[in-house]
C-alpha positions in Angstrom: 171.3 61.8 186.6 167.9 60.9 188.0 167.0 62.0 191.5 165.4 59.5 193.9 161.7 60.1 194.4 160.7 60.9 198.0 157.3 61.5 199.5 158.4 63.8 202.3 157.4 67.5 201.9 160.9 68.7 202.6 162.5 66.6 199.9 159.8 67.7 197.4 160.7 71.4 198.2 164.3 70.6 197.6 163.6 68.7 194.3 161.5 71.6 193.0 164.5 74.0 193.1 165.9 75.4 189.8 169.5 74.5 190.5 169.7 70.8 191.1 173.5 71.0 191.6 173.0 73.0 194.8 170.7 70.4 196.3 172.6 70.3 199.6 172.5 74.1 199.9 168.8 74.0 199.0 168.2 71.3 201.6 169.9 73.4 204.3 167.8 76.4 203.3 164.6 74.4 203.3 165.4 73.0 206.8 166.2 76.5 208.1 163.0 77.9 206.7 160.9 75.1 208.2 162.6 75.6 211.6 162.0 79.3 211.4 158.4 78.7 210.6 158.0 76.3 213.4 159.7 78.7 215.8 157.6 81.6 214.6 154.5 79.6 215.1 155.5 78.7 218.6 156.2 82.4 219.4 152.8 83.3 218.1 151.1 80.7 220.3 153.1 81.7 223.4 151.3 84.9 224.2 147.9 83.2 223.6 148.8 80.5 226.1 150.1 83.1 228.6 146.9 85.1 228.2 144.8 82.0 228.8 146.8 81.1 231.9 146.6 84.7 233.1 142.9 84.8 232.6 142.5 81.6 234.5 144.6 82.9 237.4 142.7 86.2 237.3 139.3 84.4 237.6 140.6 82.3 240.6 141.9 85.5 242.2 138.6 87.2 241.6 136.8 84.3 243.1 139.1 84.4 246.2 138.6 88.1 246.6 134.8 87.8 246.3 134.8 85.0 248.9 136.9 87.1 251.3 134.5 90.1 250.8 131.5 87.9 251.5 133.1 86.7 254.8 134.0 90.2 255.8 130.4 91.3 255.2 129.1 88.4 257.3 131.6 89.3 260.1 130.4 92.9 260.0 126.9 91.7 260.6 127.8 89.4 263.5 130.1 91.8 265.5 128.2 94.5 267.3 129.0 97.9 265.7 131.1 96.1 263.0 129.2 97.6 260.0 130.8 101.0 260.5 134.4 99.6 261.0 137.2 99.2 258.5 138.7 95.7 258.1 141.6 96.3 260.5 139.4 97.6 263.3 136.8 94.9 262.5 139.4 92.2 263.2 140.5 93.8 266.5 136.8 94.3 267.5 136.1 90.6 266.6 139.0 89.4 268.8 137.6 91.4 271.7 134.1 90.1 271.0 135.3 86.5 271.0 137.0 87.0 274.4 133.9 88.6 275.8 131.7 85.7 274.6 134.2 83.1 276.1 133.9 84.9 279.5 130.1 84.8 279.3 130.1 81.1 278.5 132.4 80.5 281.5 130.2 82.6 283.8 127.0 80.8 282.6 128.7 77.4 283.2 129.7 78.4 286.7 126.1 79.7 287.5 124.6 76.5 286.0 126.8 74.2 288.1 126.1 76.4 291.2 122.3 76.2 290.7 122.5 72.4 290.0 124.6 72.0 293.2 122.1 73.9 295.3 119.2 71.9 293.9 121.0 68.6 294.8 121.5 69.9 298.4 117.8 70.7 298.7 117.0 67.2 297.5 119.3 65.7 300.2 117.7 67.9 302.9 114.2 66.8 301.8 113.2 70.1 300.2 
């Protein structure tokens, strides 16, 4: 009995077997083997993909940390006495410094409006 010719690699593997009477068994074994190979190839690739993703996330995390460190350094230079402080105290000192600056701005605005008002009065009085 002549077997049909097939071009698929799986059928060639099956046709090359020594016992042609067990062709269905050989076919099952060949399918299992190919599935096992594909699965093992996937399992080999999985750690590589995870490592690549992890490396990408680590570089983003490193970039974020570096950016935060730069901003903290800039803040330490801006806030008086900030260079000697730790991060927690730096943030508290920064909040106080911002409030002090806001009060200074309000005081200067008040003085400016007072001086401008007195100059207008002088103009009205002819001075």
